[in-house]
C-alpha positions in Angstrom: -13.3 16.7 7.4 -16.4 18.3 8.2 -19.7 16.2 7.2 -20.4 17.0 3.8 -24.2 17.6 2.3 -25.5 15.0 0.1 -25.6 17.7 -2.8 -22.0 18.6 -2.0 -21.0 14.9 -2.3 -23.0 14.2 -5.3 -21.2 17.3 -7.0 -18.0 16.0 -6.0 -18.3 12.6 -7.0 -19.8 14.0 -10.5 -16.7 16.1 -11.1 -13.9 14.1 -10.0 -12.2 17.2 -9.6 -8.8 16.8 -7.7 -5.8 19.1 -6.5 -2.9 19.5 -9.0 -1.4 15.8 -9.3 2.1 15.2 -7.9 4.7 13.8 -10.3 4.3 10.1 -11.3 0.4 10.1 -11.3 -1.7 8.6 -13.9 -3.6 11.1 -16.2 -7.1 10.2 -15.1 -7.9 10.4 -11.3 -11.1 10.1 -9.6 -12.8 11.3 -6.2 -15.1 9.9 -3.8 -15.9 10.9 -0.1 -15.9 8.0 1.9 -16.5 8.1 5.6 -16.4 11.8 5.6 -12.7 11.6 4.0 -12.0 12.8 0.6 -10.5 10.0 -1.4 -8.7 10.3 -4.7 -8.4 7.1 -6.8 -7.4 5.7 -10.3 -9.7 3.6 -11.8 -8.3 2.1 -15.3 -12.2 1.3 -16.4 -10.8 -1.5 -18.4 -12.5 -5.3 -18.9 -11.7 -7.7 -16.6 -12.1 -8.7 -12.9 -11.7 -5.9 -10.4 -8.0 -5.7 -8.7 -7.4 -3.3 -6.2 -3.8 -2.2 -5.7 -3.1 -0.9 -1.8 0.1 1.3 -1.5 2.7 1.2 1.5 3.6 3.6 4.1 4.7 6.8 2.7 3.7 6.2 -0.9 0.7 6.7 -2.8 -1.2 5.0 -5.7 1.7 6.3 -8.2 3.7 3.5 -6.8 1.7 1.2 -9.0 2.6 3.4 -12.4 4.4 0.5 -14.0 1.8 -2.1 -12.6 -1.5 -0.4 -13.7 -0.8 -0.5 -17.2 0.4 -4.0 -17.3 -2.3 -5.4 -15.3 -5.1 -3.5 -17.0 -4.9 -5.5 -20.1 -6.7 -8.3 -18.0 -8.6 -6.7 -15.2 -10.1 -3.5 -14.1 -7.5 -1.9 -11.9 -8.4 0.4 -8.9 -5.6 2.1 -6.9 -6.6 4.5 -4.2 -4.7 7.0 -2.4 -5.2 6.3 1.2 -6.5 8.7 3.6 -3.5 10.7 5.1 -1.3 10.0 1.8 -0.8 11.3 -1.8 -3.8 13.4 -2.9 -6.4 12.2 -0.4 -7.5 14.1 2.7 -5.1 13.8 5.5 -6.6 15.7 8.7 -7.3 13.6 11.7 -7.2 10.4 10.0 -6.4 7.4 12.7 -4.5 5.4 9.8 -4.7 2.1 11.7 -4.8 -1.0 9.5 -8.5 -1.7 10.6 -9.4 1.9 9.6 -8.1 1.4 6.0 -9.7 -2.1 5.9 -13.1 -0.6 6.8 -12.5 2.7 4.6 -11.6 0.5 1.7 -14.7 -1.8 2.1 -16.9 1.6 2.3 -15.2 2.8 -1.1 -16.2 -0.7 -2.8 -19.8 -0.2 -1.4 -19.3 3.0 -3.4 -18.4 1.4 -6.5 -20.9 -1.2 -6.2 -18.1 -4.2 -6.3 -18.9 -6.9 -4.0 -15.8 -8.9 -4.3 -12.2 -7.9 -5.5 -8.8 -9.3 -5.5 -6.4 -7.3 -3.7 -2.6 -6.6 -4.1 -0.7 -4.9 -1.1 2.3 -3.4 -0.9 4.1 -3.4 2.4 1.9 -1.7 4.8 -0.7 -2.1 2.4 -0.3 -5.9 2.5 -1.1 -5.5 6.3 -4.3 -3.7 5.5 -5.1 -6.3 2.8 -4.8 -9.0 5.6 -6.8 -6.7 7.8 -9.5 -6.6 5.2 -9.6 -10.3 4.9 -9.7 -10.8 8.5 -12.5 -8.5 8.9 -14.5 -8.4 5.9 -13.6 -12.2 4.2 -16.3 -12.1 1.8 -15.3 -9.0 0.0 -11.8 -10.7 -1.1 -11.4 -13.6 -3.6 -7.6 -13.6 -3.6 -4.6 -11.8 -2.1 -1.4 -11.0 -3.5 1.0 -9.7 -0.7 4.1 -7.8 -2.0 6.7 -7.4 0.4 4.1 -7.2 3.3 4.3 -5.9 6.6 2.5 -7.8 9.3 4.5 -11.3 9.0 7.4 -9.9 11.1 6.7 -9.1 14.8 8.4 -6.8 17.1 8.6 -7.3 20.9 6.7 -4.2 23.4 10.3 -2.8 23.7 11.3 -2.7 19.8 7.8 -1.4 19.1 8.3 1.4 21.5 11.4 2.2 19.8 10.1 2.3 16.6 7.4 4.7 17.4 9.9 7.1 19.1 11.6 7.1 15.8 9.0 7.7 13.4 7.2 10.7 14.8 5.5 13.5 13.0 8.2 16.0 13.9 10.8 13.5 12.5 9.2 12.8 9.4 8.4 16.3 8.4 11.9 17.7 9.4 13.9 14.9 7.5 16.6 16.4 5.5 16.2 16.0 1.6 19.7 14.0 1.8 18.7 11.6 4.4 15.2 11.3 2.6 17.1 10.3 -0.4 19.4 7.7 1.3 16.1 6.2 2.7 14.3 6.2 -0.8 17.5 4.6 -2.1 17.7 1.6 0.5 14.2 0.5 -1.4 16.1 -0.7 -4.3 18.3 -3.3 -5.3 19.8 -1.2 -8.1 19.2 2.6 -7.8 18.7 4.1 -11.1 17.9 7.7 -10.7 16.6 8.0 -14.3 13.8 5.6 -13.6 13.2 6.1 -9.9 14.3 9.7 -9.6 10.9 11.1 -9.7 10.1 9.9 -6.4 12.4 12.5 -5.0 10.8 15.2 -7.0 7.6 13.8 -5.6 8.7 14.4 -2.0 9.9 17.8 -2.9 6.7 18.8 -4.3 4.6 17.0 -1.1 6.5 19.4 1.3 5.5 22.2 -0.5 1.7 21.5 0.0 -0.3 23.0 2.6 -1.2 19.6 3.8 2.5 18.4 4.3 2.2 18.4 8.1 -1.0 16.3 8.1 0.6 13.8 5.9 3.6 13.5 8.4 1.3 13.1 11.0 -0.6 10.1 9.3 2.6 8.6 8.5 3.5 8.6 12.3 0.1 7.3 13.1 0.5 4.5 10.4 3.5 3.2 12.0 2.0 3.2 15.4 -1.2 1.5 14.0 0.8 -1.5 12.5 2.6 -1.9 15.6 -0.5 -1.8 17.5 -2.8 -4.1 15.5 -0.3 -7.0 14.5 -2.0 -9.6 12.4 0.4 -12.5 12.7 -1.2 -14.5 15.2 -4.3 -14.3 13.1 -2.8 -15.3 9.8 -4.2 -18.7 10.1 -7.7 -17.6 9.9 -6.9 -16.4 6.6 -8.5 -18.8 4.4 -8.2 -17.0 1.0 -5.6 -18.2 -1.9 -2.4 -16.0 -1.0 0.5 -15.4 -3.1 3.2 -13.7 -1.3 6.2 -12.2 -3.2 9.5 -10.7 -1.8 12.8 -9.1 -3.5 15.6 -10.9 -2.8 17.2 -7.7 -2.0 14.5 -6.1 0.3 16.6 -4.0 3.0 13.5 -3.3 4.8 11.8 -6.3 5.7 13.0 -7.9 8.0 14.2 -4.9 10.0 18.0 -5.6 9.8 18.3 -3.3 13.3 16.1 -6.1 15.1 16.9 -8.8 13.2 20.5 -8.6 11.6 20.8 -12.2 10.7 17.6 -12.9 8.9 16.5 -12.3 5.5 13.4 -11.7 3.3 13.4 -15.4 2.5 13.1 -16.0 6.4 9.9 -13.9 6.2 8.5 -15.9 3.3 9.1 -19.0 4.8 7.6 -18.1 8.0 4.5 -16.7 6.0 4.1 -19.9 4.2 3.9 -21.8 7.3 1.3 -19.6 8.8 -1.1 -19.2 5.8 -3.3 -22.3 5.1 -3.4 -21.7 1.5 -0.4 -19.8 0.0 2.3 -20.0 -2.3 5.5 -18.1 -2.5 7.8 -16.2 -4.7 11.4 -14.6 -4.5 12.0 -11.9 -7.3 15.6 -11.5 -8.0 17.3 -8.0 -8.5 14.4 -6.5 -6.5 14.4 -4.6 -3.2 11.3 -3.5 -1.3 9.7 -1.8 -4.0 9.7 -4.7 -6.3 6.5 -3.1 -7.9 8.7 -0.6 -9.8 11.9 -2.1 -9.8 10.8 -5.4 -11.4 7.3 -4.6 -12.6 7.4 -7.0 -15.2 8.2 -9.8 -13.3 6.1 -9.0 -10.7 2.8 -8.3 -12.7 3.9 -11.8 -14.7 3.3 -13.9 -11.0 0.3 -11.6 -10.4 -1.4 -12.7 -13.7 -0.2 -16.2 -13.1 -1.8 -16.5 -9.6 -5.2 -14.2 -10.3 -6.0 -15.1 -14.0 -4.5 -18.9 -14.6 -7.2 -21.3 -15.3 -7.9 -23.3 -12.0 -7.6 -27.0 -12.2 
C-alpha cells in the first residue's frame, strides 16, 4: 500500500468505511491504517478488560463469531483481520509471525491500549507467542487455542510443506477439495452450523484481492516455519492457558507424526512453559472456537477473569 497522507488517514479512521463484508462477519466493523496497511477489525466496545482475538491461517475475524458475544459480557473484545486476510489489505504482506506481532502492537498503540489479554487460534497462537517474546509488557495473559508453534518440523519437512502450500496451489484449489479440508477442522461437521465457511470461500474467490490472499497464505506458512518459537517457550513468563480439541486432525501433522495426538502436543507445551495450564475439550476439532464455543469461552473466562488467590 502506498503511504497515506495524514488527512486521508484521519478520514479513514473517522469513517471506518470497509468493503462489503463477507458472510459471517459482525455488523459493526472498524478500520485503521497500521504500518501503512489497512486493517479491518471488530471492537465490541463493551465494558471490561481488553481481550484481543487473533485468527489463524486462511481464516479471519469471523472465526470468532461464536466467541465474541459470549466474551463481550465481561470484556472489551477486539478481533482484527490480519493483513493478508479477510477484509484487510493483502498486497505485499510479509505475513511472518514477527511482522504480525509488530503490527498488532502498533495497532494497540493506535487504540491506546497499554496491555491486553491475547487469545490466539492456530497460527494466531504462534503470533501471540511472538508478541509475548518481542513485546512482553504488552500482554497480561495468553490463551493459545490449538496453537501452531509447539509442533516442530525438520528442515526436510518444512521444505515439503512450503512446496505444498504455494500461492498457485491455494488459489487453484477445487471447491470440493476445499470443502473436504474445511470439514477436517471439526469433530462433527454440521453444514447448518458451519456451511457459511464454504459460502465465504466462494465470496473470497470473487474478490479482486483473492490472488493476494493466496500469496499471503503461502507467505504465512513459510513464515511460521522460518520463525519457530519452540526453543523460546521457556522465556514466556506470562500465565498461559493452552486448549486443544480432543479430535484435532491438523495438529499434530498426521503425515509427519502419525503416532502422536493433540494430547501429546499439549503435554509438550506444559513442559516448556514456566507458568501454564492445559485443557482438552471433548467433541472438538481444530476449530474448537466454533465447534465448542460455549465450553471454550467458559475456560477462557475462568482463566482470565477468575479472582486470583
